[in-house]
C-alpha positions in Angstrom: 90.6 113.8 83.2 87.1 112.1 82.9 85.9 110.8 86.2 85.6 107.2 85.0 89.2 107.2 83.9 90.4 108.6 87.2 88.4 106.0 89.1 89.8 103.2 86.9 93.3 104.5 87.6 92.5 104.4 91.3 91.4 100.8 91.0 94.7 99.8 89.3 96.6 101.7 92.0 94.6 100.0 94.8 95.3 96.5 93.5 99.0 97.3 93.0 99.2 98.7 96.5 97.5 95.7 98.0 99.9 93.3 96.2 102.9 95.4 97.4 101.6 95.3 101.0 101.2 91.5 100.8 104.8 91.2 99.4 106.1 93.4 102.2 104.4 91.3 104.9 106.0 88.2 103.4 109.4 89.8 103.4 108.9 90.9 107.0 108.4 87.2 108.0 111.7 86.3 106.3 113.6 89.2 107.8 112.4 88.2 111.3 114.2 84.9 110.9 117.3 86.8 109.9 116.9 89.2 112.8 116.8 92.2 110.5 113.3 93.5 110.3 113.9 97.3 110.3 113.6 98.0 106.6 110.7 95.6 106.1 108.8 97.3 108.9 109.7 100.7 107.5 108.4 99.7 104.1 105.1 98.6 105.5 104.7 101.9 107.4 105.5 103.9 104.3 103.1 101.8 102.2 100.3 102.6 104.7 101.0 106.3 104.4 101.1 106.2 100.6 97.8 104.3 100.5 96.1 106.7 102.9 97.2 110.0 101.4 97.5 108.8 97.8 94.0 107.4 97.5 92.4 110.4 99.3 94.1 112.7 96.8 93.2 110.7 93.8 89.5 110.4 94.8 88.9 113.9 96.3 91.8 116.2 95.5 92.7 116.8 99.1 96.4 117.3 99.6 98.4 119.0 102.3 102.2 118.6 102.5 102.4 119.7 106.1 99.7 117.1 107.0 101.7 114.4 105.3 104.9 115.5 107.1 103.1 115.7 110.4 101.8 112.1 110.1 105.1 110.8 108.7 107.1 112.3 111.6 104.6 111.2 114.3 104.5 107.6 112.8 108.2 107.4 113.4 107.9 108.0 117.1 107.8 104.2 117.3 111.6 104.2 116.6 112.2 106.6 119.5 109.9 104.5 121.8 111.8 101.3 120.7 115.2 103.0 121.4 114.1 104.2 124.9 112.6 100.8 125.9 115.7 99.0 124.6 117.9 101.4 126.6 115.8 100.7 129.7 115.3 97.0 129.3 118.5 96.0 127.4 118.9 94.5 123.9 117.1 91.3 122.9 118.4 88.1 121.3 117.7 87.7 117.6 116.2 84.3 118.4 113.2 86.1 119.9 112.2 87.3 116.5 112.1 83.8 115.2 110.2 82.6 118.3 107.6 85.4 117.8 107.1 84.4 114.2 106.2 80.8 114.8 104.1 81.9 117.8 102.0 83.7 115.2 101.8 80.5 113.1 100.6 78.6 116.2 97.5 80.9 116.3 96.6 79.9 112.8 97.0 76.2 113.8 95.0 76.5 117.0 92.2 78.6 115.6 91.9 77.9 111.9 88.2 78.5 111.5 88.0 81.8 113.6 91.1 83.2 111.9 89.7 82.2 108.4 86.4 83.9 109.2 88.2 87.0 110.5 90.4 87.1 107.5 87.3 86.9 105.2 85.6 89.7 107.1 88.7 92.0 106.8 88.9 91.0 103.1 85.3 92.1 102.6 86.0 95.4 104.3 89.0 95.9 102.1 86.9 95.1 99.0 84.1 97.4 100.2 86.5 100.4 100.3 86.8 100.9 96.5 83.0 100.3 96.2 82.1 102.9 98.9 84.8 105.3 97.6 83.4 104.9 94.1 79.8 105.8 95.2 81.1 108.9 97.0 83.4 109.8 94.1 80.6 109.8 91.5 78.0 111.5 93.8 80.0 114.6 94.7 82.1 117.0 92.6 85.8 116.2 92.7 87.6 118.6 95.0 84.5 119.6 96.9 84.8 120.0 100.7 82.0 117.4 101.3 83.8 114.8 99.2 87.1 115.4 100.9 85.7 115.1 104.4 83.7 111.9 103.5 86.7 110.4 101.7 88.9 110.9 104.8 86.3 109.3 107.0 85.8 106.2 104.9 89.4 105.8 104.1 90.2 105.7 107.8 87.3 103.4 108.5 87.5 100.9 105.7 91.1 101.0 104.4 93.4 102.1 107.2 91.9 101.0 110.5 90.3 97.8 109.3 93.8 96.4 108.6 94.7 96.8 112.2 91.9 94.6 113.5 93.6 91.3 112.6 96.9 92.6 113.8 95.5 93.6 117.2 93.7 90.3 117.7 96.8 88.3 116.8 99.0 90.4 119.1 96.6 90.1 122.0 96.7 86.3 121.6 100.5 86.4 121.4 101.0 88.6 124.4 98.6 86.6 126.6 100.1 83.2 125.5 101.3 80.9 128.3 104.0 79.5 126.1 106.2 82.5 125.5 109.4 83.2 127.3 109.9 86.6 129.0 112.3 88.0 126.4 110.1 87.1 123.4 107.0 88.6 125.2 109.0 91.7 125.8 109.9 91.9 122.1 106.3 91.5 121.1 105.3 94.1 123.7 107.7 96.7 122.3 106.8 95.8 118.7 103.1 96.2 119.5 103.7 99.6 121.0 105.6 100.6 117.9 102.8 99.3 115.7 100.2 100.9 117.9 101.6 104.4 117.3 100.6 104.7 113.6 97.2 103.1 114.5 96.8 105.6 117.3 97.4 108.5 115.0 94.8 107.3 112.6 92.4 106.5 115.4 92.9 109.9 117.0 92.2 111.4 113.6 89.1 109.2 113.3 87.8 110.3 116.7 87.8 113.9 115.5 86.5 113.0 112.1 83.5 111.3 113.5 82.9 113.8 116.3 84.1 111.7 119.2 87.2 113.8 120.0 85.4 116.9 121.1 84.0 120.2 119.9 85.2 122.8 117.5 88.7 124.2 118.0 90.5 127.5 117.4 93.5 127.6 115.2 96.6 129.2 116.7 100.2 129.7 115.7 101.5 127.5 112.9 98.0 126.2 112.3 98.1 124.2 115.6 94.8 124.0 117.5 94.8 125.9 120.7 93.3 124.9 124.0 93.8 122.0 126.5 94.5 118.4 125.6 91.3 116.5 124.8 91.0 114.2 127.7 88.3 112.3 125.9 90.6 111.3 123.0 93.5 110.7 125.4 91.5 108.4 127.6 90.2 106.4 124.5 93.8 106.0 123.3 95.0 104.9 126.7 92.1 102.4 126.9 93.3 101.1 123.5 96.8 100.6 124.9 95.6 98.9 128.1 93.2 96.5 126.3 95.5 95.5 123.4 99.0 95.7 125.0 99.3 96.1 128.7 96.6 93.8 130.1 97.4 90.9 127.7 101.1 91.3 128.5 100.5 91.1 132.3 98.0 88.2 131.9 100.4 86.3 129.6 103.3 86.8 132.0 101.3 85.4 134.9 100.0 82.5 132.8 103.6 81.6 131.7 104.8 81.6 135.3 102.1 79.2 136.3 102.7 76.9 133.4 106.4 76.9 133.8 106.0 76.0 137.5 103.5 73.3 136.7 105.8 71.6 134.1 108.8 71.8 136.4 106.6 70.3 139.2 105.7 67.4 136.9 109.3 66.8 136.0 110.4 67.0 139.6 107.8 64.3 140.5 109.3 61.9 138.0 112.8 62.5 139.5 111.4 62.0 143.0 109.7 58.8 141.9 113.0 57.5 140.6 114.7 58.5 143.8 112.1 56.6 145.8 112.5 53.5 143.7 116.3 53.5 144.1 116.2 54.5 147.8 114.2 51.4 148.9 116.3 48.2 148.9 114.2 46.0 146.6 117.0 44.1 144.8 115.6 42.4 141.6 112.6 44.8 141.5 114.7 47.9 140.7 114.8 47.3 136.9 111.0 46.4 136.4 110.0 49.5 138.4 112.3 51.7 136.4 111.0 50.3 133.2 107.5 51.1 134.3 108.6 54.6 135.1 110.0 54.9 131.6 106.7 53.8 130.2 104.8 56.4 132.3 107.2 59.1 131.0 106.6 58.0 127.3 102.9 58.1 127.9 103.1 61.6 129.4 105.0 62.8 126.4 102.6 61.2 123.9 99.6 62.6 125.7 101.1 66.1 125.8 101.9 66.0 122.1 98.5 64.7 121.1 96.8 67.4 123.1 98.6 70.3 121.6 98.1 71.4 118.0 101.5 73.0 117.7 103.3 69.9 119.0 101.3 67.7 116.6 102.3 70.1 113.7 106.0 69.9 114.7 105.9 66.1 115.0 104.4 65.9 111.5 107.2 68.1 110.1 109.9 66.0 111.9 108.6 62.7 110.6 110.0 63.5 107.1 112.4 66.5 107.6 113.8 66.1 104.1 110.3 66.4 102.6 109.1 69.6 104.3 107.2 71.8 101.9 109.0 75.0 100.9 106.1 77.1 102.4 106.8 75.4 105.8 110.6 75.4 105.8 111.0 78.8 107.3 108.6 77.9 110.2 110.2 74.5 110.7 113.7 76.0 110.8 112.6 78.7 113.3 111.0 76.1 115.6 114.2 74.0 115.7 116.4 77.0 116.3 114.3 78.4 119.2 112.6 75.4 120.7 114.5 76.1 123.9 112.4 79.3 124.4 109.2 77.3 124.7 108.3 75.5 128.0 106.6 72.6 126.2 109.6 71.7 124.2 111.8 72.2 127.2 109.6 69.7 129.2 109.6 67.1 126.4 113.4 67.5 125.9 114.0 67.2 129.6 112.0 64.0 129.7 114.0 62.6 126.7 117.2 63.3 128.6 115.8 61.8 131.8 114.8 58.7 129.9 118.4 58.3 128.7 119.5 58.6 132.3 117.1 55.8 133.2 118.8 53.7 130.5 122.2 54.5 132.1 120.9 53.5 135.6 119.4 50.2 134.3 122.6 49.4 132.4 124.6 50.0 135.6 122.3 48.0 137.8 122.4 45.1 135.3 126.1 44.7 135.8 125.9 44.4 139.6 125.7 41.3 141.7 122.9 40.8 144.2 125.4 41.7 146.9 126.3 45.1 145.4 123.2 46.2 143.5 121.5 47.9 146.5 124.6 50.0 147.3 124.8 51.0 143.7 121.1 51.9 143.7 121.7 54.0 146.9 124.4 56.0 145.2 122.1 56.7 142.2 119.4 57.7 144.7 121.6 60.3 146.3 122.4 61.7 142.9 118.7 62.1 142.0 117.9 63.5 145.4 120.3 66.4 144.7 118.6 66.8 141.3 115.2 67.0 143.0 116.4 69.6 145.5 117.7 71.7 142.6 114.4 71.5 140.9 112.6 72.6 144.1 114.8 75.7 144.2 114.1 76.4 140.5 110.4 76.2 141.1 110.6 78.5 144.1 112.7 81.0 142.1 110.1 81.0 139.3 107.3 81.6 141.8 109.0 84.5 143.3 109.7 86.4 140.1 108.1 89.7 139.8 106.5 91.1 136.6 109.1 92.6 134.3 109.8 96.3 134.4 108.7 96.3 130.8 105.1 96.9 131.8 106.0 99.9 134.0 108.3 101.5 131.4 105.9 100.8 128.6 103.0 102.3 130.5 104.8 105.5 131.3 106.0 105.9 127.7 102.6 105.1 126.4 100.9 107.8 128.5 103.3 110.4 127.1 103.1 109.2 123.5 99.4 108.9 123.5 99.0 112.4 124.8 101.2 113.6 121.9 99.3 111.5 119.4 96.0 112.7 120.5 97.2 116.2 119.7 98.5 115.0 116.4 95.1 113.6 115.5 93.4 116.8 116.5 95.8 119.0 114.5 95.6 116.8 111.5 91.8 117.0 111.5 91.8 120.8 111.7 94.3 121.0 108.9 92.0 118.7 106.8 89.0 120.9 107.4 91.0 124.1 106.6 92.9 122.7 103.6 92.8 124.8 100.4 89.9 123.9 98.1 
């Protein structure tokens, strides 16, 4: 086949592959809401493998069935890791998938310009791949060792690994968020580990392809390189895990603890203020003071909403719930179903309930005579004193929580998996260099 026709066929395949990947990502979002994301995730994984090996074969003629099987099997180690972590940590609620989805939407809302710039940069990298591949394709004979090695390198750099950049940044922001509950953060932690496994395979392969992994290796039984594990590659992969998964997870866990305590403390202060109003015998001043407290609560709610991009977005959606655009309905539905997993919504909802309790207190006091109003206020004061004490215990319990076992279990499994993947990358590179020409 003439080279120009083969290259045009590659361009058609590349565009079709990109569209298929975009469709799969959209389906993954919908499946997260339904709590059934396995097949969508599997499709994305297989599309990545098809793109990597398919384009390299079309443009250079490099093909190795054992290499394809090696990467395919190694990529599915994520399922084993997920199973082991689920066995250790327990199963997770389906609601956490929906919560994680709109947590991702919040990143777009909070950082629209940086995310747009990043998306454009990654788009340019994706666009540059067929250009660079075309230059290499027309400057070297098809099937030559030089072309095959170059095509592997630039497919890794421009087509495969570039797509992980945005994913890594988004997941770092998600894991370090102060607004995630522990279970959702655990889910993202596990999913990020699963997603990191294919990336680590390609990254380990890239280390060897670009000479970072180490020196030349001898080939032993079954074509597997002999010698000790490459500590250089292993350390680089473990640094990747620590920087993109473990450290953001620990930082986010601590930030969430602090924020949860801070919001509980603010709510406790409102309860304590009401207790103080009702405890002091002031007769006709009870109701004006409670009304002032209600105004302070409303002001706090409004200030919080106005200062948070996600809360503003939700408020806009709820202003006209019957006119929500189709593109936003999935997110709006997910927010409403999982708002109890976010400390901001919990705080606002608690204040709404507390305001209704203030209405009940005022209504009760208004029915009392001057002779009985102070006794009634005293009874209400005792009730809110108990509530305040319960909140103090809740705050103390939140402060005493230890980081989840997730971090420890994930770190141990990561060290084992990364050691295996570093060897997979080393073996894959040796097989590429020694593939039949």
